[in-house]
Steps between C-alpha positions, in 0.01 A plus 500: 500500500547491119880499500542239775729216380564185680847399396558187722293258694682250731810548277795282602864522389525645150335757282117578490349538162527852345189705525412802289425833674215702358578848368867443554606759258239769557696829524235690681435265788727420798695175475534476884375162624515319829644152510349272759687191603402252764503130583736243643862609411700207667826697443426579141571839347244645264592742209243711303598506140378688188541445121439667170441185308398221751838337430789699654413607870675752713498532884332825634731684732366515847266186446776247433578359847159439661521256789171555690146625429516861381336775290740697282424795268652443144500717184572372150360495148567142401212300366595165682560414856570193715657384819816274536514297814841378605608179680335448845339230701126562493413762244134573432499864377207705391543831318290777354571836325222760544 
């Protein structure tokens, strides 16, 4: 899939690296994406975050308190995205946006 983006691999506590989304500002295409999050949470909470400049990130409402493997539909036009993993005991989180 051309727009599949892996945004984290075995991410522990902290922020993953911001990843650019292809065609983020295209006004004729849907900006609906599916966030897939899985792994070993160990009590951690995962937040999906987006940014206009890869510096200041904002939590995405409805995807800001993930505590177990899930798939969530999200819609936005920001060019950068990442996850933030909160404090837990055995975090090893994988995440994709498709």
